[in-house]
C-alpha positions, 0 to 999 in steps of 0.5 A: 500500499502506498501512501501519498501526501495529497492536497485536495479541494478540502485541504485548499478550502481549509487553508483559505479559511485559516487565513481568513478568506470568506469561503465555506466548506460547502462551496465548490472549488469554482465557487471558492475561486470566485469568492477569493477573487472578490475578496482580493478585489475588495482589498488588494492586500488580500492578494498577498495573503492568498499568494502566501497561503498558496505558496505554503501549500506548494512548498509542502511537496505534497501532490496537489490535485490538478483542479486545485493546482490550476487555482493555486497557479492562477493566484500566484500569477497575480501581481501583488 
């Protein structure tokens, strides 16, 4: 049996909740992405908060599910 560290949608939501983002457990990844974009647009300093959290997730070296990785990469591309 192989055990892999994996970052999925639930882990991503938990990380965003942990930094104070206005997301909910029941939201889809697309809804979370939209909520984060609105949060970032409302207060530009939130971009760096999101980017820092995304960088921390990437730095773990865990496997990130492709859908989650797309969201992370898109936020990391936004100039802060």
